[in-house]
N, C-alpha and C positions, 0 to 999 in steps of 0.2 A: 292455447294448448302448447305445451313444451315440445320443441323440435327435437326428435331423437336422432341418434347417430345412424340408425337404420334408415331414417327418412333421407338423410344426406346421401347415404350409400346408394339407395334406390334411384334418386334423382340423378346422381352422377354416373350411374351404370357400373358401379364397382361393388365389391363385397364389403361387408361391415368391417372386416379385418383390415382391408386396404384403406378404407376411410379413416379408421382409428389410427393406423400408422402415419398417415399423412397429417392428421390434425394434432398428433402428439409429437411431430417432428422426428419420427423414426422411419423416414421414407427414402433412405439412400438407394434402396433397390427398386424404387418405383419411378417410372418415367416422368420427365418434367411436364409433359402434356397432361398426364393423369393427375399429378399433384396440383397443377393449376386449376383443373376442372373441379376437383373435390373442394378446394378452397373457395372457388368462386361460388359453388352451390351452397357451401356452409355459410358464406357471407350473405347470399341472397335470401336464404331461409331464416337467417338470424340464429344459427345454431350456437349454443353455448355448452361447453363440456360439463359433465356432471362432477362437480368438485367433490361432493361427498363420496361418490364411488371411488374417485381417484385417491382421496385421502385414506379410505379404507384399505386400498391396495398398498399405498406407500407408507402408511402410518404417519403421514404429515398432512396438515391442512394448509401449509404455507401461509399461515396468518400469524402475525406478531401483535400482541397487545401493547399499546403505548399508553401508559397510565400517568397522568400528570396532575399536579395540584392546580395550576392556572396557566401553564405554558400555552395550551391550545388557544386561550383567549387573549394572549399578550403578544402584540405584534413584534416587538424588538427581540423577543426570545424565540420567535417562530423558526429561526434558523436551525435550532436543535431538531425540530421536526423535519425541516427541509433536508438536513444532512442525513438523518436516519432514513427518510423516505427515499433519498437518492440511492443509498446502498441496498435498501429493500427492493426497489424496482429493478436494479441491476441483477438481482438474484431471484427474481420472480416471486417475491413475497409481498403480501399486502399488510399495511399497518391499520390496525383498528384503534382509533384515537378516542380517548375518554378523559374528560376533565372532571376532577372531583371537588374542586373549590374548597379544599382543606377540610372537607366534612368526612369524618370517619365512617359514618353510615353509608354515604355515597360511595366511598372507596371500597367498603366491604361488598356492597352489591355489585359494583363494577367488576371487581376481581372475580367474584363468583360467576357473573354472567360471561366473562371472557373465558374462564376455565370451562364452563358448560359448553362453550362453542369450540372447545378443543384447540385453543391456540397452541402453537408449538413452543413459544417462548414469550418473554415480556421485557419491556423497557420501563423502569420505574423512574420517572423524571420529576425533578423539582425546580421551582422557580429560582431559588438561590441556594448557594452552597451551605449545607448544614449536615449534621449527623442524623441519620434516619433509621427507623426500624421498619423495613418493608413488611407487608402482610405475610403472616406465616405461610399462607397457602402458596405464595409465589416461590417458596423454597422447594417446591416439588417440580418445578420446571426451570429451564435455563432462564435466568433473569439478570439483567444488568442495571445498575443504579446510575442514572445520568444527572450530572451537576450536583452530586452530593456523595457522601461516603456512608456506608452502612455501619451500624454500631458494631456488628460482627463482620470484620473484613475478610474472614476466612469463609464466610457463607455465601457472599455475592461478589461478582465482578462489579467494578465501579469506575467512573471517570469524573474528575472534578477539575476546576481551574487551578493552575499553579498560582495561588494568590500571593504567596511570598515572593516568587520570582517576578511576577508582574509588578508588584509594588516596589520591589528593589529597583527594577528598571526605571520606574517613574521618579523615585527620589534621587537616584543617581543622575538622571537626566537634568534635574534641577541643580544638583551639586556640580555637574560638569559645566553648567552655564555660569557658575561662579557664586551661587547662593550659599550663604553660611547660616542664615536663620530661616530654616524651612519648617513651617508649621504643618500640623495635620488636623483635619476635621474628620472625626470618625463616628461610626454608628455606636450608640451606647449600649445596645442590646447584647453585644458579645457573640455574634455568630462566628463560625470558623473564619469567614472572609474578613471580618473586622479584626479578629485576633491576629491573623497571619499578616494582614496588611500593616497593622500597627507595629508588629514585631519587625517587619522588614524596614519600616521607616526608622525605627530606633536603631536597628543594626547598621544602616547606612550612616546615620548621624555619628555613631560611635566609631565605625571603621574609618570614616573620613575626618574625624576630629572636629565635627561641626557643633554648633551651639545646641544645647539640650536643656530641657527644663519644663516644669509644669505649665509655664506661660505659653508654650508652643503647641499645646494640644487642646482641642475643644471637641465637644460632642454635640450632635444634632440629629434630629429625625431625618429620614431620607427624602427630604424635599427641599425645594429652593428657598422657601421662606425660613425654614429652620437653619439651612446653610448660611443664609444671609446674616442671621442673628449671631451665629457662631463665628463667622468671619469678622463681623464687626467687633466682637469681644477681643479677638486676636489683634486686629489692626488698630484698636484704640488703646492698646497697652503702652507702657513706657518705652519698650524697645520692640516695635512691631516687626513681624517677619517680612522678608522680601519675596517669599514664595509660600504657597499653600498647596499641599497634596490632599485631595479630597477623596473620601470613601467612595463616592459615586459622582456621576456627572450632574445630577440634580443639585447636590450640595455645591458643586463647582459653579453652577449657574447662580446659586445664591451668593457665592464669593464675588462674582461679577457685580451683582446688585449692591453688595456692601461697599465694594471699591468705588463704584459710581457715586454712591451717596456721600462718600468721604472725599470725593474729588480726585481719586486715584485713577491712573490710566493703566490698562493691561495691554501689553506686558511691560511698559516703561517703568511703572512704579511697583507693580506686583505681577509675579508669574503664578500661573495656576495650572495644575494637572488634575484631571479627573480619572475615574475608573468606570469601566463598562463599555465605553465608546458607543453610547446611545446616539446614533446619527441624528435623530430628530432634535437632540439637545446640542451635541457637540458641534454640528455644522450650522445650527440655527443662530447661535450667539456670535457676537463680533468683538474681538477676533475669534476665529475658530478655536475650539478647545482641544489642546493636546490631551489625549486620554489613553488608557490601557484597554486593549480589546479583549473582551470576554470571548473565548473561542467556541461560540455556540455551534456553528456548523461543524467544526472539527470534532467536537465532543459527540454530536449526534451521529456522525459517521463512524467514529470509533466504537460507540455503544452498539450500533447495529452490526459492525464487523465482528465485535466480540460475541454478540448473540449467535452469529453464524458459526464462529469457531466453536462455541459451546455445543451447538447442535451437531456439527459435522465431525469434530475431533474429540468431543468429550473432555475438552480441556478443563482444568481446574480454574477457580476464581482468580482474576487478575485485577490489579488496580493501576490507574493511570492518572498522573498529574499533567494536564494539558497546558503547554506554554501560552502565556498571555502577552502578546507583543504590544509595544507602545506605538501609537499613531500620532505623529507630530503634526501640529497645526500652528496657529500663530500666537498661542498664549504664554510662551516661554521666551525670555530674553535675559541677558546678563543684568544684574541689578543696576538700576539707574540708567539703563540704555533702552532706546527704542529698537 
């Protein structure tokens, strides 16, 4: 049987109004002894406040829906949830997590179920940076797009990685080390991340007056085996690069494999920089991989802070490009040097 506020009040020897004030933190006028007694009784009886009744009074459930395609089941991107959860906890909100596995039917049911539960707002999160069209129903509540951009940027707030800035830092790091022939292995599917990272690579080559040409770019699927084949094609050319910038860390691990097969040493003969800073990859290979950090935690925090601004201030949609810092390890050195 559910313990009522009246049960706590009777056991503590106070009125229901006094018990309510204590348990809702509005007890400045109540003695410390009484506050302690009411809380002790509430704990002993296992009293839980009636959230439904409270939400009817405040017009808020203090629940935020977190809808993702696969982030909930992906360990290295879980920092987005962690960041959002941290801010939610600080402000006494609960996150309701849902994973849709890229299935439109599941997403539709998930959104409807969350709205039926009267969530105050939503975070619509994606595994990788792309252009998305959130469900129309989310347009009726404050919603922030996490790790992507909405097709209509005037309709939703959003936060996404600064792909161009992060890639610029990576290629400039190689150029600063003295490399003039810097190749790139990129994703062939053309998501915003791939387009912006390649644009940054080309911009640095141009502004630094470095070698450029079709023999310095290769494409591969986002895994080590494909990265190894692409790196081999680059390294077996007539004028091979001395450095490779990779779309992600798995491709970079493939570049390590190709270098080893060709008898090349990293970083003496070849420098490599990845993107994502997947610690399970970047710190597992030898030497450790210099990589660009995707700011998962920071984006999660910003998304939740923006949700709260939308709820509290009625602010209009905002967009944010989150900086992607470079994490230096042992995979970069001047060409021909250890």
